[in-house]
N, CA, C and O atoms as a DFTB+ gen file, in Angstrom:
376 C
 N C O
     1  1     191.833     108.820     -75.432
     2  2     192.801     107.749     -75.454
     3  2     193.556     107.780     -76.779
     4  3     192.945     107.764     -77.848
     5  1     194.858     107.824     -76.707
     6  2     195.701     107.837     -77.897
     7  2     195.925     106.414     -78.391
     8  3     196.095     105.479     -77.609
     9  1     195.921     106.284     -79.695
    10  2     196.180     104.991     -80.322
    11  2     197.534     105.084     -81.015
    12  3     197.803     106.056     -81.720
    13  1     198.381     104.091     -80.823
    14  2     199.686     104.111     -81.478
    15  2     199.524     103.826     -82.963
    16  3     198.477     103.354     -83.405
    17  1     200.561     104.116     -83.723
    18  2     200.530     103.874     -85.162
    19  2     200.285     102.398     -85.469
    20  3     199.540     102.063     -86.390
    21  1     200.911     101.530     -84.698
    22  2     200.748     100.095     -84.920
    23  2     199.313      99.650     -84.641
    24  3     198.730      98.878     -85.402
    25  1     198.758     100.151     -83.539
    26  2     197.368      99.805     -83.208
    27  2     196.409     100.328     -84.268
    28  3     195.450      99.656     -84.646
    29  1     196.687     101.551     -84.745
    30  2     195.826     102.137     -85.772
    31  2     195.878     101.310     -87.056
    32  3     194.847     101.097     -87.693
    33  1     197.058     100.846     -87.439
    34  2     197.193     100.051     -88.652
    35  2     196.362      98.770     -88.548
    36  3     195.709      98.370     -89.511
    37  1     196.390      98.137     -87.392
    38  2     195.606      96.915     -87.193
    39  2     194.111      97.226     -87.198
    40  3     193.329      96.488     -87.796
    41  1     193.710      98.311     -86.539
    42  2     192.292      98.705     -86.538
    43  2     191.790      98.981     -87.955
    44  3     190.696      98.552     -88.324
    45  1     192.579      99.687     -88.735
    46  2     192.192      99.991     -90.111
    47  2     192.073      98.711     -90.934
    48  3     191.128      98.541     -91.704
    49  1     193.034      97.825     -90.764
    50  2     193.000      96.554     -91.491
    51  2     191.771      95.735     -91.147
    52  3     191.115      95.183     -92.031
    53  1     191.463      95.657     -89.865
    54  2     190.277      94.894     -89.433
    55  2     189.002      95.520     -89.988
    56  3     188.090      94.807     -90.408
    57  1     188.935      96.844     -89.990
    58  2     187.753      97.526     -90.514
    59  2     187.575      97.235     -92.009
    60  3     186.466      96.952     -92.463
    61  1     188.661      97.304     -92.760
    62  2     188.587      97.056     -94.201
    63  2     188.108      95.638     -94.487
    64  3     187.263      95.429     -95.358
    65  1     188.639      94.672     -93.764
    66  2     188.261      93.273     -93.989
    67  2     186.811      93.020     -93.570
    68  3     186.063      92.375     -94.306
    69  1     186.406      93.514     -92.406
    70  2     185.052      93.265     -91.905
    71  2     183.973      93.910     -92.774
    72  3     182.878      93.365     -92.915
    73  1     184.286      95.078     -93.357
    74  2     183.277      95.831     -94.103
    75  2     183.501      95.838     -95.610
    76  3     182.765      96.501     -96.342
    77  1     184.512      95.106     -96.082
    78  2     184.886      95.173     -97.500
    79  2     184.989      96.627     -97.942
    80  3     184.501      97.004     -99.008
    81  1     185.621      97.422     -97.118
    82  2     185.663      98.874     -97.300
    83  2     186.763      99.293     -98.258
    84  3     187.761      98.595     -98.437
    85  1     186.558     100.442     -98.865
    86  2     187.585     101.055     -99.693
    87  2     188.482     101.913     -98.807
    88  3     188.148     102.202     -97.658
    89  1     189.610     102.310     -99.350
    90  2     190.513     103.199     -98.615
    91  2     189.787     104.509     -98.309
    92  3     189.902     105.051     -97.210
    93  1     189.041     105.008     -99.292
    94  2     188.330     106.280     -99.123
    95  2     187.284     106.197     -98.005
    96  3     187.200     107.091     -97.163
    97  1     186.492     105.126     -98.001
    98  2     185.458     105.007     -96.967
    99  2     186.070     104.782     -95.591
   100  3     185.531     105.242     -94.584
   101  1     187.187     104.080     -95.550
   102  2     187.884     103.862     -94.280
   103  2     188.435     105.189     -93.751
   104  3     188.329     105.484     -92.560
   105  1     189.016     105.973     -94.638
   106  2     189.545     107.281     -94.231
   107  2     188.426     108.152     -93.681
   108  3     188.599     108.835     -92.671
   109  1     187.286     108.127     -94.346
   110  2     186.142     108.926     -93.891
   111  2     185.676     108.445     -92.513
   112  3     185.385     109.261     -91.639
   113  1     185.605     107.146     -92.320
   114  2     185.129     106.567     -91.058
   115  2     186.044     106.942     -89.889
   116  3     185.561     107.223     -88.792
   117  1     187.361     106.948     -90.116
   118  2     188.314     107.212     -89.046
   119  2     188.780     108.669     -89.007
   120  3     189.606     109.038     -88.173
   121  1     188.251     109.489     -89.908
   122  2     188.604     110.913     -89.990
   123  2     190.107     111.139     -90.147
   124  3     190.706     111.969     -89.463
   125  1     190.692     110.380     -91.064
   126  2     192.096     110.550     -91.414
   127  2     192.204     110.582     -92.934
   128  3     191.223     110.331     -93.634
   129  1     193.379     110.886     -93.439
   130  2     193.538     111.003     -94.889
   131  2     193.653     109.627     -95.547
   132  3     193.997     108.632     -94.907
   133  1     193.353     109.608     -96.849
   134  2     193.490     108.369     -97.622
   135  2     194.949     107.922     -97.642
   136  3     195.240     106.726     -97.607
   137  1     195.851     108.881     -97.696
   138  2     197.285     108.554     -97.715
   139  2     197.696     107.830     -96.442
   140  3     198.487     106.888     -96.483
   141  1     197.158     108.272     -95.318
   142  2     197.471     107.643     -94.043
   143  2     196.939     106.217     -94.001
   144  3     197.638     105.301     -93.570
   145  1     195.704     106.033     -94.447
   146  2     195.119     104.684     -94.473
   147  2     195.961     103.787     -95.358
   148  3     196.311     102.671     -94.972
   149  1     196.283     104.272     -96.533
   150  2     197.041     103.448     -97.480
   151  2     198.411     103.081     -96.919
   152  3     198.838     101.932     -97.024
   153  1     199.090     104.039     -96.334
   154  2     200.416     103.764     -95.760
   155  2     200.316     102.751     -94.614
   156  3     201.128     101.831     -94.515
   157  1     199.322     102.929     -93.760
   158  2     199.167     102.021     -92.624
   159  2     198.907     100.585     -93.076
   160  3     199.527      99.650     -92.570
   161  1     197.991     100.412     -94.027
   162  2     197.608      99.042     -94.393
   163  2     198.534      98.412     -95.422
   164  3     198.563      97.188     -95.554
   165  1     199.288      99.218     -96.150
   166  2     200.167      98.619     -97.159
   167  2     201.617      98.495     -96.702
   168  3     202.352      97.651     -97.215
   169  1     202.037      99.316     -95.750
   170  2     203.422      99.258     -95.295
   171  2     203.548      98.741     -93.856
   172  3     204.253      97.765     -93.600
   173  1     202.869      99.395     -92.938
   174  2     203.018      99.016     -91.528
   175  2     202.413      97.648     -91.223
   176  3     202.998      96.841     -90.501
   177  1     201.241      97.407     -91.781
   178  2     200.520      96.173     -91.455
   179  2     201.263      94.928     -91.934
   180  3     201.127      93.856     -91.345
   181  1     202.036      95.068     -92.985
   182  2     202.783      93.939     -93.548
   183  2     203.700      93.309     -92.493
   184  3     203.863      92.089     -92.453
   185  1     204.292      94.145     -91.645
   186  2     205.226      93.659     -90.629
   187  2     204.536      93.326     -89.304
   188  3     205.026      92.495     -88.539
   189  1     203.408      93.969     -89.036
   190  2     202.707      93.762     -87.768
   191  2     201.876      92.498     -87.777
   192  3     201.885      91.731     -86.814
   193  1     201.153      92.279     -88.871
   194  2     200.250      91.132     -88.950
   195  2     200.164      90.663     -90.403
   196  3     199.264      91.073     -91.137
   197  1     201.093      89.810     -90.817
   198  2     201.119      89.367     -92.210
   199  2     199.815      88.708     -92.681
   200  3     199.429      88.864     -93.840
   201  1     199.142      87.979     -91.798
   202  2     197.893      87.315     -92.206
   203  2     196.784      88.348     -92.449
   204  3     196.027      88.229     -93.413
   205  1     196.687      89.353     -91.583
   206  2     195.703      90.418     -91.779
   207  2     196.052      91.227     -93.021
   208  3     195.166      91.625     -93.778
   209  1     197.346      91.472     -93.230
   210  2     197.794      92.195     -94.416
   211  2     197.338      91.474     -95.691
   212  3     196.895      92.120     -96.640
   213  1     197.444      90.155     -95.715
   214  2     197.033      89.383     -96.892
   215  2     195.535      89.540     -97.143
   216  3     195.110      89.678     -98.290
   217  1     194.736      89.520     -96.085
   218  2     193.289      89.691     -96.226
   219  2     192.947      91.087     -96.742
   220  3     192.102      91.246     -97.624
   221  1     193.616      92.095     -96.177
   222  2     193.376      93.480     -96.600
   223  2     193.779      93.651     -98.056
   224  3     193.066      94.296     -98.825
   225  1     194.911      93.083     -98.442
   226  2     195.384      93.190     -99.821
   227  2     194.372      92.585    -100.786
   228  3     194.151      93.127    -101.869
   229  1     193.756      91.469    -100.409
   230  2     192.740      90.845    -101.250
   231  2     191.551      91.777    -101.448
   232  3     191.081      91.958    -102.571
   233  1     191.066      92.368    -100.361
   234  2     189.922      93.294    -100.446
   235  2     190.278      94.509    -101.301
   236  3     189.492      94.919    -102.155
   237  1     191.452      95.083    -101.076
   238  2     191.848      96.278    -101.820
   239  2     192.094      95.972    -103.296
   240  3     191.831      96.819    -104.150
   241  1     192.591      94.782    -103.609
   242  2     192.769      94.397    -105.009
   243  2     191.426      94.279    -105.724
   244  3     191.294      94.679    -106.881
   245  1     190.436      93.730    -105.034
   246  2     189.090      93.634    -105.611
   247  2     188.532      95.031    -105.832
   248  3     187.968      95.313    -106.890
   249  1     188.683      95.907    -104.843
   250  2     188.207      97.289    -104.987
   251  2     188.885      97.989    -106.158
   252  3     188.246      98.732    -106.904
   253  1     190.172      97.750    -106.312
   254  2     190.911      98.382    -107.406
   255  2     190.411      97.883    -108.758
   256  3     190.302      98.656    -109.710
   257  1     190.109      96.601    -108.838
   258  2     189.615      96.036    -110.091
   259  2     188.226      96.569    -110.441
   260  3     187.860      96.617    -111.615
   261  1     187.462      96.964    -109.442
   262  2     186.091      97.417    -109.673
   263  2     185.946      98.935    -109.735
   264  3     184.856      99.424    -110.031
   265  1     186.982      99.678    -109.473
   266  2     186.815     101.121    -109.347
   267  2     186.397     101.801    -110.640
   268  3     185.694     102.810    -110.593
   269  1     186.806     101.282    -111.793
   270  2     186.379     101.904    -113.045
   271  2     184.878     101.742    -113.251
   272  3     184.242     102.587    -113.881
   273  1     184.317     100.673    -112.730
   274  2     182.871     100.459    -112.818
   275  2     182.145     101.441    -111.902
   276  3     181.167     102.070    -112.308
   277  1     182.626     101.570    -110.668
   278  2     182.003     102.509    -109.733
   279  2     182.105     103.934    -110.240
   280  3     181.169     104.717    -110.083
   281  1     183.237     104.280    -110.850
   282  2     183.403     105.617    -111.400
   283  2     182.413     105.886    -112.514
   284  3     181.841     106.974    -112.586
   285  1     182.204     104.911    -113.382
   286  2     181.239     105.061    -114.466
   287  2     179.823     105.210    -113.943
   288  3     179.041     106.000    -114.472
   289  1     179.491     104.456    -112.912
   290  2     178.154     104.554    -112.321
   291  2     177.948     105.913    -111.661
   292  3     176.858     106.482    -111.731
   293  1     178.990     106.431    -111.023
   294  2     178.889     107.744    -110.381
   295  2     178.690     108.836    -111.431
   296  3     177.909     109.765    -111.220
   297  1     179.384     108.731    -112.551
   298  2     179.217     109.712    -113.623
   299  2     177.822     109.627    -114.216
   300  3     177.194     110.651    -114.486
   301  1     177.341     108.418    -114.419
   302  2     175.990     108.233    -114.952
   303  2     174.965     108.872    -114.019
   304  3     174.056     109.566    -114.473
   305  1     175.111     108.637    -112.719
   306  2     174.184     109.204    -111.734
   307  2     174.257     110.723    -111.738
   308  3     173.236     111.399    -111.612
   309  1     175.450     111.252    -111.881
   310  2     175.636     112.707    -111.907
   311  2     174.838     113.327    -113.052
   312  3     174.165     114.341    -112.864
   313  1     174.909     112.727    -114.224
   314  2     174.216     113.296    -115.381
   315  2     172.722     112.997    -115.372
   316  3     171.950     113.705    -116.018
   317  1     172.307     111.970    -114.656
   318  2     170.873     111.731    -114.492
   319  2     170.254     112.791    -113.588
   320  3     169.120     113.222    -113.798
   321  1     171.012     113.201    -112.587
   322  2     170.524     114.204    -111.641
   323  2     170.605     115.622    -112.202
   324  3     169.774     116.468    -111.871
   325  1     171.592     115.885    -113.040
   326  2     171.795     117.224    -113.568
   327  2     172.225     117.117    -115.036
   328  3     173.410     117.244    -115.344
   329  1     171.268     116.884    -115.941
   330  2     171.635     116.672    -117.343
   331  2     172.223     117.924    -117.995
   332  3     171.894     119.052    -117.627
   333  1     173.087     117.697    -118.958
   334  2     173.702     118.790    -119.709
   335  2     172.716     119.233    -120.783
   336  3     172.119     118.402    -121.468
   337  1     172.553     120.519    -120.923
   338  2     171.631     121.061    -121.918
   339  2     172.221     120.824    -123.316
   340  3     173.416     121.047    -123.508
   341  1     171.413     120.376    -124.308
   342  2     171.932     120.079    -125.654
   343  2     172.674     121.230    -126.307
   344  3     173.602     120.991    -127.081
   345  1     172.295     122.482    -126.021
   346  2     172.982     123.626    -126.631
   347  2     174.436     123.712    -126.160
   348  3     175.295     124.175    -126.911
   349  1     174.720     123.281    -124.948
   350  2     176.092     123.290    -124.440
   351  2     176.920     122.248    -125.166
   352  3     178.100     122.469    -125.435
   353  1     176.311     121.113    -125.485
   354  2     177.014     120.077    -126.229
   355  2     177.346     120.551    -127.634
   356  3     178.436     120.272    -128.135
   357  1     176.421     121.270    -128.288
   358  2     176.625     121.764    -129.641
   359  2     177.800     122.738    -129.692
   360  3     178.568     122.724    -130.654
   361  1     177.949     123.572    -128.684
   362  2     179.044     124.532    -128.647
   363  2     180.397     123.847    -128.497
   364  3     181.393     124.333    -129.033
   365  1     180.450     122.744    -127.790
   366  2     181.716     122.031    -127.575
   367  2     182.181     121.326    -128.840
   368  3     183.385     121.175    -129.047
   369  1     181.260     120.891    -129.687
   370  2     181.630     120.133    -130.880
   371  2     182.228     121.022    -131.953
   372  3     182.894     120.516    -132.857
   373  1     182.019     122.314    -131.889
   374  2     182.509     123.237    -132.930
   375  2     183.937     123.602    -132.748
   376  3     184.484     124.367    -133.543
C-alpha cells in the first residue's frame, strides 16, 4: 500500500509526538532519510495539520536543546568501551 506524501507527514508527526522521538530515530523507524523526515514535519505538516505541527515542533525543540548532552554521553561511552592508550595521547601533544 502506497502512502501519499501528506499521509506520511502526518504519520511521522504522530510518531514523533507519541514517542518523543528524534528525527534520526524516526528516520530509522520508517526506513527513510533524516532529510525526508525533517522536510515532512517542518514544511509539509505546517500546512496539513497546524496543531500537530506545533506539538512536533515542541518535541524537536526539546531534542535540539538536549543534543549536546546526548553527544557528550555517547562520546563518554565510546571511550569507556575502547579507551585510548596513553602513549597515543603523548604523541599528539608533541
